[in-house]
PDB file of N, CA, C and O in Angstrom:
ATOM      1  N   UNK A   1       0.819  -1.285   0.058  1.00  0.00           N
ATOM      2  CA  UNK A   1      -0.174  -0.060  -0.006  1.00  0.00           C
ATOM      3  C   UNK A   1       0.493   1.352  -0.206  1.00  0.00           C
ATOM      4  O   UNK A   1       1.377   1.490   0.639  1.00  0.00           O
ATOM      5  N   UNK A   2       0.400   2.249  -0.877  1.00  0.00           N
ATOM      6  CA  UNK A   2       1.253   3.535  -0.816  1.00  0.00           C
ATOM      7  C   UNK A   2       0.789   4.110   0.950  1.00  0.00           C
ATOM      8  O   UNK A   2      -0.235   3.777   1.546  1.00  0.00           O
ATOM      9  N   UNK A   3       1.942   5.078   1.499  1.00  0.00           N
ATOM     10  CA  UNK A   3       1.898   5.667   2.603  1.00  0.00           C
ATOM     11  C   UNK A   3       1.386   6.740   2.920  1.00  0.00           C
ATOM     12  O   UNK A   3       2.142   7.559   2.396  1.00  0.00           O
ATOM     13  N   UNK A   4       0.456   7.395   3.527  1.00  0.00           N
ATOM     14  CA  UNK A   4      -0.015   8.850   3.571  1.00  0.00           C
ATOM     15  C   UNK A   4      -1.213   9.182   2.300  1.00  0.00           C
ATOM     16  O   UNK A   4      -1.610  10.268   1.877  1.00  0.00           O
ATOM     17  N   UNK A   5      -1.593   7.765   1.899  1.00  0.00           N
ATOM     18  CA  UNK A   5      -3.377   8.127   1.098  1.00  0.00           C
ATOM     19  C   UNK A   5      -4.656   7.338   1.851  1.00  0.00           C
ATOM     20  O   UNK A   5      -5.802   7.277   1.405  1.00  0.00           O
ATOM     21  N   UNK A   6      -4.288   6.892   2.802  1.00  0.00           N
ATOM     22  CA  UNK A   6      -5.131   6.432   3.514  1.00  0.00           C
ATOM     23  C   UNK A   6      -5.956   7.069   4.515  1.00  0.00           C
ATOM     24  O   UNK A   6      -5.246   7.298   5.494  1.00  0.00           O
ATOM     25  N   UNK A   7      -7.277   7.498   4.721  1.00  0.00           N
ATOM     26  CA  UNK A   7      -7.720   7.851   6.373  1.00  0.00           C
ATOM     27  C   UNK A   7      -7.373   7.151   7.406  1.00  0.00           C
ATOM     28  O   UNK A   7      -7.235   5.929   7.350  1.00  0.00           O
ATOM     29  N   UNK A   8      -7.206   7.798   8.390  1.00  0.00           N
ATOM     30  CA  UNK A   8      -6.602   7.302   9.838  1.00  0.00           C
ATOM     31  C   UNK A   8      -8.083   6.676   9.763  1.00  0.00           C
ATOM     32  O   UNK A   8      -9.148   7.128   9.343  1.00  0.00           O
ATOM     33  N   UNK A   9      -7.695   5.384  10.374  1.00  0.00           N
ATOM     34  CA  UNK A   9      -8.830   4.566  10.824  1.00  0.00           C
ATOM     35  C   UNK A   9      -8.714   4.705  12.666  1.00  0.00           C
ATOM     36  O   UNK A   9      -7.704   4.779  13.365  1.00  0.00           O
ATOM     37  N   UNK A  10      -9.655   4.702  12.920  1.00  0.00           N
ATOM     38  CA  UNK A  10      -9.195   4.906  14.804  1.00  0.00           C
ATOM     39  C   UNK A  10     -11.038   4.391  15.746  1.00  0.00           C
ATOM     40  O   UNK A  10     -12.013   4.080  15.062  1.00  0.00           O
ATOM     41  N   UNK A  11     -11.078   4.420  16.935  1.00  0.00           N
ATOM     42  CA  UNK A  11     -11.959   4.158  17.787  1.00  0.00           C
ATOM     43  C   UNK A  11     -12.823   4.816  18.026  1.00  0.00           C
ATOM     44  O   UNK A  11     -12.317   5.570  18.856  1.00  0.00           O
ATOM     45  N   UNK A  12     -14.077   5.194  17.883  1.00  0.00           N
ATOM     46  CA  UNK A  12     -14.745   6.299  18.038  1.00  0.00           C
ATOM     47  C   UNK A  12     -16.238   5.855  19.098  1.00  0.00           C
ATOM     48  O   UNK A  12     -16.511   4.661  19.220  1.00  0.00           O
ATOM     49  N   UNK A  13     -16.924   6.698  19.652  1.00  0.00           N
ATOM     50  CA  UNK A  13     -18.349   6.146  20.174  1.00  0.00           C
ATOM     51  C   UNK A  13     -19.533   6.155  19.675  1.00  0.00           C
ATOM     52  O   UNK A  13     -19.327   7.207  19.069  1.00  0.00           O
ATOM     53  N   UNK A  14     -20.519   5.923  19.417  1.00  0.00           N
ATOM     54  CA  UNK A  14     -21.774   5.907  18.781  1.00  0.00           C
ATOM     55  C   UNK A  14     -23.112   6.209  19.757  1.00  0.00           C
ATOM     56  O   UNK A  14     -23.328   5.279  20.534  1.00  0.00           O
ATOM     57  N   UNK A  15     -23.856   7.105  19.839  1.00  0.00           N
ATOM     58  CA  UNK A  15     -25.039   7.289  20.738  1.00  0.00           C
ATOM     59  C   UNK A  15     -26.140   6.662  19.791  1.00  0.00           C
ATOM     60  O   UNK A  15     -26.310   7.226  18.709  1.00  0.00           O
ATOM     61  N   UNK A  16     -26.737   5.793  20.027  1.00  0.00           N
ATOM     62  CA  UNK A  16     -27.857   5.487  19.228  1.00  0.00           C
ATOM     63  C   UNK A  16     -29.428   6.322  19.401  1.00  0.00           C
ATOM     64  O   UNK A  16     -29.394   7.140  20.320  1.00  0.00           O
ATOM     65  N   UNK A  17     -30.588   6.254  18.774  1.00  0.00           N
ATOM     66  CA  UNK A  17     -31.560   7.698  19.045  1.00  0.00           C
ATOM     67  C   UNK A  17     -32.677   6.974  20.424  1.00  0.00           C
ATOM     68  O   UNK A  17     -33.777   7.428  20.741  1.00  0.00           O
ATOM     69  N   UNK A  18     -32.051   5.885  20.982  1.00  0.00           N
ATOM     70  CA  UNK A  18     -32.913   5.329  22.634  1.00  0.00           C
ATOM     71  C   UNK A  18     -31.363   5.794  23.471  1.00  0.00           C
ATOM     72  O   UNK A  18     -31.498   5.639  24.685  1.00  0.00           O
ATOM     73  N   UNK A  19     -30.245   6.210  23.161  1.00  0.00           N
ATOM     74  CA  UNK A  19     -29.335   6.853  24.249  1.00  0.00           C
ATOM     75  C   UNK A  19     -28.147   5.398  24.604  1.00  0.00           C
ATOM     76  O   UNK A  19     -27.119   5.443  25.278  1.00  0.00           O
ATOM     77  N   UNK A  20     -28.690   4.320  23.951  1.00  0.00           N
ATOM     78  CA  UNK A  20     -27.326   3.717  23.900  1.00  0.00           C
ATOM     79  C   UNK A  20     -25.753   3.815  23.422  1.00  0.00           C
ATOM     80  O   UNK A  20     -25.351   4.414  22.424  1.00  0.00           O
ATOM     81  N   UNK A  21     -25.101   3.211  24.208  1.00  0.00           N
ATOM     82  CA  UNK A  21     -23.601   3.767  23.278  1.00  0.00           C
ATOM     83  C   UNK A  21     -23.030   2.237  23.038  1.00  0.00           C
ATOM     84  O   UNK A  21     -22.970   1.214  23.719  1.00  0.00           O
ATOM     85  N   UNK A  22     -22.664   2.607  21.781  1.00  0.00           N
ATOM     86  CA  UNK A  22     -21.410   1.610  21.793  1.00  0.00           C
ATOM     87  C   UNK A  22     -19.848   1.955  20.842  1.00  0.00           C
ATOM     88  O   UNK A  22     -19.735   2.815  19.969  1.00  0.00           O
ATOM     89  N   UNK A  23     -18.646   0.905  21.378  1.00  0.00           N
ATOM     90  CA  UNK A  23     -18.261   1.464  20.701  1.00  0.00           C
ATOM     91  C   UNK A  23     -17.498   0.789  18.981  1.00  0.00           C
ATOM     92  O   UNK A  23     -17.561  -0.417  18.740  1.00  0.00           O
ATOM     93  N   UNK A  24     -16.854   1.759  17.998  1.00  0.00           N
ATOM     94  CA  UNK A  24     -16.778   0.938  17.049  1.00  0.00           C
ATOM     95  C   UNK A  24     -15.232   1.136  16.440  1.00  0.00           C
ATOM     96  O   UNK A  24     -14.358   1.462  17.244  1.00  0.00           O
ATOM     97  N   UNK A  25     -14.868   0.940  14.989  1.00  0.00           N
ATOM     98  CA  UNK A  25     -14.043   1.725  14.597  1.00  0.00           C
ATOM     99  C   UNK A  25     -14.324   2.169  13.140  1.00  0.00           C
ATOM    100  O   UNK A  25     -15.119   1.540  12.441  1.00  0.00           O
ATOM    101  N   UNK A  26     -13.486   3.553  12.575  1.00  0.00           N
ATOM    102  CA  UNK A  26     -14.207   3.972  11.992  1.00  0.00           C
ATOM    103  C   UNK A  26     -13.501   5.339  11.396  1.00  0.00           C
ATOM    104  O   UNK A  26     -13.161   6.179  12.229  1.00  0.00           O
ATOM    105  N   UNK A  27     -13.233   5.642   9.831  1.00  0.00           N
ATOM    106  CA  UNK A  27     -12.381   7.063   9.762  1.00  0.00           C
ATOM    107  C   UNK A  27     -13.204   8.417  10.152  1.00  0.00           C
ATOM    108  O   UNK A  27     -12.729   9.539   9.982  1.00  0.00           O
ATOM    109  N   UNK A  28     -14.361   8.196  10.638  1.00  0.00           N
ATOM    110  CA  UNK A  28     -15.295   9.117  10.892  1.00  0.00           C
ATOM    111  C   UNK A  28     -14.280  10.119  12.088  1.00  0.00           C
ATOM    112  O   UNK A  28     -13.477   9.604  12.866  1.00  0.00           O
ATOM    113  N   UNK A  29     -14.564  11.669  11.986  1.00  0.00           N
ATOM    114  CA  UNK A  29     -13.760  12.155  13.045  1.00  0.00           C
ATOM    115  C   UNK A  29     -12.382  11.969  13.579  1.00  0.00           C
ATOM    116  O   UNK A  29     -11.397  11.764  12.869  1.00  0.00           O
ATOM    117  N   UNK A  30     -12.380  12.064  15.042  1.00  0.00           N
ATOM    118  CA  UNK A  30     -11.025  11.577  15.514  1.00  0.00           C
ATOM    119  C   UNK A  30     -11.132  10.634  16.707  1.00  0.00           C
ATOM    120  O   UNK A  30     -12.242  10.295  17.116  1.00  0.00           O
ATOM    121  N   UNK A  31     -10.064  10.225  17.248  1.00  0.00           N
ATOM    122  CA  UNK A  31      -9.755   9.356  18.235  1.00  0.00           C
ATOM    123  C   UNK A  31     -10.883   9.690  19.266  1.00  0.00           C
ATOM    124  O   UNK A  31     -11.119  10.894  19.364  1.00  0.00           O
ATOM    125  N   UNK A  32     -11.697   8.773  20.128  1.00  0.00           N
ATOM    126  CA  UNK A  32     -12.287   9.411  20.585  1.00  0.00           C
ATOM    127  C   UNK A  32     -13.625   9.951  20.968  1.00  0.00           C
ATOM    128  O   UNK A  32     -14.265   9.958  22.020  1.00  0.00           O
ATOM    129  N   UNK A  33     -13.920  10.594  19.247  1.00  0.00           N
ATOM    130  CA  UNK A  33     -15.113  11.351  18.911  1.00  0.00           C
ATOM    131  C   UNK A  33     -16.174  10.322  19.212  1.00  0.00           C
ATOM    132  O   UNK A  33     -15.976   9.108  19.259  1.00  0.00           O
ATOM    133  N   UNK A  34     -17.671  11.126  19.472  1.00  0.00           N
ATOM    134  CA  UNK A  34     -18.951  10.771  19.497  1.00  0.00           C
ATOM    135  C   UNK A  34     -19.939  11.228  19.081  1.00  0.00           C
ATOM    136  O   UNK A  34     -20.527  12.222  19.506  1.00  0.00           O
ATOM    137  N   UNK A  35     -20.399  10.132  17.668  1.00  0.00           N
ATOM    138  CA  UNK A  35     -21.155  10.218  16.738  1.00  0.00           C
ATOM    139  C   UNK A  35     -22.563   9.489  17.222  1.00  0.00           C
ATOM    140  O   UNK A  35     -22.798   8.287  17.354  1.00  0.00           O
ATOM    141  N   UNK A  36     -23.761  11.104  17.526  1.00  0.00           N
ATOM    142  CA  UNK A  36     -25.274  11.044  17.951  1.00  0.00           C
ATOM    143  C   UNK A  36     -25.884  11.083  16.591  1.00  0.00           C
ATOM    144  O   UNK A  36     -25.912  12.035  15.812  1.00  0.00           O
ATOM    145  N   UNK A  37     -26.638   9.205  16.360  1.00  0.00           N
ATOM    146  CA  UNK A  37     -27.313   9.490  15.748  1.00  0.00           C
ATOM    147  C   UNK A  37     -28.667   9.898  15.407  1.00  0.00           C
ATOM    148  O   UNK A  37     -29.371   9.476  16.325  1.00  0.00           O
ATOM    149  N   UNK A  38     -29.312  10.437  14.647  1.00  0.00           N
ATOM    150  CA  UNK A  38     -30.550  10.824  14.608  1.00  0.00           C
ATOM    151  C   UNK A  38     -31.201   9.782  13.812  1.00  0.00           C
ATOM    152  O   UNK A  38     -32.397  10.071  13.854  1.00  0.00           O
ATOM    153  N   UNK A  39     -31.088   8.994  13.289  1.00  0.00           N
ATOM    154  CA  UNK A  39     -32.136   7.863  12.786  1.00  0.00           C
ATOM    155  C   UNK A  39     -31.121   6.172  12.506  1.00  0.00           C
ATOM    156  O   UNK A  39     -30.257   5.948  11.658  1.00  0.00           O
ATOM    157  N   UNK A  40     -31.630   5.328  13.497  1.00  0.00           N
ATOM    158  CA  UNK A  40     -30.888   4.384  13.134  1.00  0.00           C
ATOM    159  C   UNK A  40     -31.615   2.642  13.255  1.00  0.00           C
ATOM    160  O   UNK A  40     -32.843   2.739  13.239  1.00  0.00           O
ATOM    161  N   UNK A  41     -31.407   1.980  13.305  1.00  0.00           N
ATOM    162  CA  UNK A  41     -32.554   0.869  13.041  1.00  0.00           C
ATOM    163  C   UNK A  41     -33.540   0.480  13.858  1.00  0.00           C
ATOM    164  O   UNK A  41     -34.473  -0.284  13.610  1.00  0.00           O
ATOM    165  N   UNK A  42     -33.160   1.309  15.299  1.00  0.00           N
ATOM    166  CA  UNK A  42     -34.203   1.146  16.623  1.00  0.00           C
ATOM    167  C   UNK A  42     -35.266   1.978  16.517  1.00  0.00           C
ATOM    168  O   UNK A  42     -36.179   1.949  17.343  1.00  0.00           O
ATOM    169  N   UNK A  43     -35.244   3.035  15.194  1.00  0.00           N
ATOM    170  CA  UNK A  43     -36.201   4.171  14.835  1.00  0.00           C
ATOM    171  C   UNK A  43     -36.803   4.275  13.714  1.00  0.00           C
ATOM    172  O   UNK A  43     -37.956   4.707  13.692  1.00  0.00           O
ATOM    173  N   UNK A  44     -36.075   3.861  12.426  1.00  0.00           N
ATOM    174  CA  UNK A  44     -36.412   3.829  11.129  1.00  0.00           C
ATOM    175  C   UNK A  44     -37.038   2.725  10.884  1.00  0.00           C
ATOM    176  O   UNK A  44     -36.641   1.604  11.202  1.00  0.00           O
ATOM    177  N   UNK A  45     -38.501   3.109  10.047  1.00  0.00           N
ATOM    178  CA  UNK A  45     -39.485   2.792   9.774  1.00  0.00           C
ATOM    179  C   UNK A  45     -39.184   1.476   8.748  1.00  0.00           C
ATOM    180  O   UNK A  45     -39.909   0.486   8.656  1.00  0.00           O
ATOM    181  N   UNK A  46     -37.984   1.709   8.035  1.00  0.00           N
ATOM    182  CA  UNK A  46     -37.674   0.610   7.287  1.00  0.00           C
ATOM    183  C   UNK A  46     -37.339  -0.926   8.465  1.00  0.00           C
ATOM    184  O   UNK A  46     -37.436  -2.119   8.177  1.00  0.00           O
ATOM    185  N   UNK A  47     -37.058  -0.477   9.396  1.00  0.00           N
ATOM    186  CA  UNK A  47     -36.560  -2.337   9.980  1.00  0.00           C
ATOM    187  C   UNK A  47     -37.487  -2.245  11.355  1.00  0.00           C
ATOM    188  O   UNK A  47     -37.451  -3.219  12.106  1.00  0.00           O
ATOM    189  N   UNK A  48     -38.369  -1.036  11.731  1.00  0.00           N
ATOM    190  CA  UNK A  48     -39.609  -1.181  12.629  1.00  0.00           C
ATOM    191  C   UNK A  48     -40.490  -1.566  12.126  1.00  0.00           C
ATOM    192  O   UNK A  48     -41.026  -2.427  12.824  1.00  0.00           O
ATOM    193  N   UNK A  49     -41.046  -1.375  11.113  1.00  0.00           N
ATOM    194  CA  UNK A  49     -42.069  -1.774  10.403  1.00  0.00           C
ATOM    195  C   UNK A  49     -43.463  -1.018  10.849  1.00  0.00           C
ATOM    196  O   UNK A  49     -44.600  -1.463  11.010  1.00  0.00           O
ATOM    197  N   UNK A  50     -42.810   0.561  11.010  1.00  0.00           N
ATOM    198  CA  UNK A  50     -43.854   1.201  11.934  1.00  0.00           C
ATOM    199  C   UNK A  50     -43.641   2.491  11.091  1.00  0.00           C
ATOM    200  O   UNK A  50     -42.858   2.377  10.148  1.00  0.00           O
ATOM    201  N   UNK A  51     -44.306   3.870  11.322  1.00  0.00           N
ATOM    202  CA  UNK A  51     -44.275   4.918  11.025  1.00  0.00           C
ATOM    203  C   UNK A  51     -42.970   5.713  11.683  1.00  0.00           C
ATOM    204  O   UNK A  51     -42.535   5.405  12.793  1.00  0.00           O
ATOM    205  N   UNK A  52     -42.258   7.035  10.665  1.00  0.00           N
ATOM    206  CA  UNK A  52     -41.387   7.336  11.185  1.00  0.00           C
ATOM    207  C   UNK A  52     -41.927   8.587  12.337  1.00  0.00           C
ATOM    208  O   UNK A  52     -43.097   8.919  12.525  1.00  0.00           O
ATOM    209  N   UNK A  53     -40.898   9.055  12.909  1.00  0.00           N
ATOM    210  CA  UNK A  53     -41.059   9.650  13.665  1.00  0.00           C
ATOM    211  C   UNK A  53     -40.588  11.348  13.209  1.00  0.00           C
ATOM    212  O   UNK A  53     -40.258  12.275  13.948  1.00  0.00           O
ATOM    213  N   UNK A  54     -40.654  11.322  12.423  1.00  0.00           N
ATOM    214  CA  UNK A  54     -39.552  12.655  11.616  1.00  0.00           C
ATOM    215  C   UNK A  54     -40.751  13.011  11.108  1.00  0.00           C
ATOM    216  O   UNK A  54     -41.766  12.411  10.755  1.00  0.00           O
ATOM    217  N   UNK A  55     -40.230  14.623  11.179  1.00  0.00           N
ATOM    218  CA  UNK A  55     -41.362  15.762  10.252  1.00  0.00           C
ATOM    219  C   UNK A  55     -41.088  15.970   8.972  1.00  0.00           C
ATOM    220  O   UNK A  55     -40.138  16.611   8.523  1.00  0.00           O
ATOM    221  N   UNK A  56     -42.245  15.216   8.165  1.00  0.00           N
ATOM    222  CA  UNK A  56     -42.408  15.498   6.851  1.00  0.00           C
ATOM    223  C   UNK A  56     -42.875  16.783   6.113  1.00  0.00           C
ATOM    224  O   UNK A  56     -43.020  16.993   4.909  1.00  0.00           O
ATOM    225  N   UNK A  57     -43.046  17.491   7.076  1.00  0.00           N
ATOM    226  CA  UNK A  57     -44.591  18.986   6.663  1.00  0.00           C
ATOM    227  C   UNK A  57     -43.106  19.743   5.310  1.00  0.00           C
ATOM    228  O   UNK A  57     -43.353  20.836   4.801  1.00  0.00           O
ATOM    229  N   UNK A  58     -41.816  19.054   4.947  1.00  0.00           N
ATOM    230  CA  UNK A  58     -40.924  19.702   3.934  1.00  0.00           C
ATOM    231  C   UNK A  58     -40.787  19.120   3.010  1.00  0.00           C
ATOM    232  O   UNK A  58     -40.411  19.685   1.983  1.00  0.00           O
ATOM    233  N   UNK A  59     -41.039  17.800   3.049  1.00  0.00           N
ATOM    234  CA  UNK A  59     -41.257  16.731   1.872  1.00  0.00           C
ATOM    235  C   UNK A  59     -41.570  16.803   0.713  1.00  0.00           C
ATOM    236  O   UNK A  59     -42.602  17.473   0.763  1.00  0.00           O
ATOM    237  N   UNK A  60     -41.391  16.578  -0.277  1.00  0.00           N
ATOM    238  CA  UNK A  60     -41.907  16.459  -1.848  1.00  0.00           C
ATOM    239  C   UNK A  60     -43.599  16.383  -2.137  1.00  0.00           C
ATOM    240  O   UNK A  60     -44.324  16.791  -3.044  1.00  0.00           O
ATOM    241  N   UNK A  61     -43.787  15.748  -1.057  1.00  0.00           N
ATOM    242  CA  UNK A  61     -45.329  15.401  -1.092  1.00  0.00           C
ATOM    243  C   UNK A  61     -46.333  16.399  -0.450  1.00  0.00           C
ATOM    244  O   UNK A  61     -47.434  16.694  -0.915  1.00  0.00           O
ATOM    245  N   UNK A  62     -45.632  16.988   0.980  1.00  0.00           N
ATOM    246  CA  UNK A  62     -46.479  17.794   2.027  1.00  0.00           C
ATOM    247  C   UNK A  62     -46.357  18.820   0.544  1.00  0.00           C
ATOM    248  O   UNK A  62     -47.439  18.978  -0.022  1.00  0.00           O
ATOM    249  N   UNK A  63     -45.566  19.270   0.120  1.00  0.00           N
ATOM    250  CA  UNK A  63     -45.097  20.868  -0.792  1.00  0.00           C
ATOM    251  C   UNK A  63     -46.239  20.186  -1.988  1.00  0.00           C
ATOM    252  O   UNK A  63     -47.030  21.128  -1.959  1.00  0.00           O
ATOM    253  N   UNK A  64     -46.678  19.491  -2.710  1.00  0.00           N
ATOM    254  CA  UNK A  64     -47.112  19.512  -3.390  1.00  0.00           C
ATOM    255  C   UNK A  64     -48.776  19.530  -3.164  1.00  0.00           C
ATOM    256  O   UNK A  64     -49.555  19.999  -3.993  1.00  0.00           O
ATOM    257  N   UNK A  65     -49.209  18.876  -1.769  1.00  0.00           N
ATOM    258  CA  UNK A  65     -50.583  19.275  -1.257  1.00  0.00           C
ATOM    259  C   UNK A  65     -50.806  20.411  -0.964  1.00  0.00           C
ATOM    260  O   UNK A  65     -51.869  21.007  -1.143  1.00  0.00           O
ATOM    261  N   UNK A  66     -49.808  20.833  -0.475  1.00  0.00           N
ATOM    262  CA  UNK A  66     -49.927  22.060   0.161  1.00  0.00           C
ATOM    263  C   UNK A  66     -50.533  23.211  -1.139  1.00  0.00           C
ATOM    264  O   UNK A  66     -51.522  23.934  -1.259  1.00  0.00           O
ATOM    265  N   UNK A  67     -49.376  22.902  -1.935  1.00  0.00           N
ATOM    266  CA  UNK A  67     -49.230  24.008  -3.371  1.00  0.00           C
ATOM    267  C   UNK A  67     -50.754  23.497  -4.135  1.00  0.00           C
ATOM    268  O   UNK A  67     -51.294  24.345  -4.845  1.00  0.00           O
ATOM    269  N   UNK A  68     -51.317  22.378  -4.019  1.00  0.00           N
ATOM    270  CA  UNK A  68     -52.663  22.192  -4.627  1.00  0.00           C
ATOM    271  C   UNK A  68     -53.759  21.552  -4.234  1.00  0.00           C
ATOM    272  O   UNK A  68     -54.430  20.763  -4.900  1.00  0.00           O
ATOM    273  N   UNK A  69     -54.023  22.097  -2.546  1.00  0.00           N
ATOM    274  CA  UNK A  69     -55.023  21.697  -1.954  1.00  0.00           C
ATOM    275  C   UNK A  69     -56.014  21.708  -2.525  1.00  0.00           C
ATOM    276  O   UNK A  69     -56.526  20.688  -2.988  1.00  0.00           O
ATOM    277  N   UNK A  70     -56.605  23.104  -2.639  1.00  0.00           N
ATOM    278  CA  UNK A  70     -57.983  23.451  -2.973  1.00  0.00           C
ATOM    279  C   UNK A  70     -58.583  23.276  -4.909  1.00  0.00           C
ATOM    280  O   UNK A  70     -59.547  23.697  -5.549  1.00  0.00           O
ATOM    281  N   UNK A  71     -57.010  22.175  -5.308  1.00  0.00           N
ATOM    282  CA  UNK A  71     -57.557  22.284  -6.844  1.00  0.00           C
ATOM    283  C   UNK A  71     -58.091  20.603  -7.276  1.00  0.00           C
ATOM    284  O   UNK A  71     -57.474  19.555  -7.086  1.00  0.00           O
ATOM    285  N   UNK A  72     -59.492  20.813  -7.933  1.00  0.00           N
ATOM    286  CA  UNK A  72     -60.596  19.337  -7.498  1.00  0.00           C
ATOM    287  C   UNK A  72     -60.482  19.101  -9.091  1.00  0.00           C
ATOM    288  O   UNK A  72     -60.314  19.913 -10.001  1.00  0.00           O
ATOM    289  N   UNK A  73     -60.620  17.834  -9.101  1.00  0.00           N
ATOM    290  CA  UNK A  73     -60.230  17.254 -10.438  1.00  0.00           C
ATOM    291  C   UNK A  73     -62.098  16.346 -10.656  1.00  0.00           C
ATOM    292  O   UNK A  73     -62.712  15.619  -9.875  1.00  0.00           O
ATOM    293  N   UNK A  74     -62.375  16.739 -11.738  1.00  0.00           N
ATOM    294  CA  UNK A  74     -63.630  15.803 -11.720  1.00  0.00           C
ATOM    295  C   UNK A  74     -63.215  14.428 -12.697  1.00  0.00           C
ATOM    296  O   UNK A  74     -62.280  14.494 -13.495  1.00  0.00           O
ATOM    297  N   UNK A  75     -63.601  13.846 -12.613  1.00  0.00           N
ATOM    298  CA  UNK A  75     -63.364  12.208 -13.410  1.00  0.00           C
ATOM    299  C   UNK A  75     -64.474  12.160 -13.931  1.00  0.00           C
ATOM    300  O   UNK A  75     -64.795  11.186 -14.612  1.00  0.00           O
TER     301      UNK A  75
END
């Protein structure tokens, strides 16, 4: 391997959405930094099968519905 072209690989702390923590090795941050997750496998609907607790007020569907809420289409 070439020297000085690879990112530093070190241990960091990860805090899940429920407050639990674990240590892992990563190229993110510096040695001993803490990565606080906003979405993880304990809260994301792809893993839980439920609805997300995320604010979707600025999503594409919400913007579309807000923009065309008074439009009536006759079929």
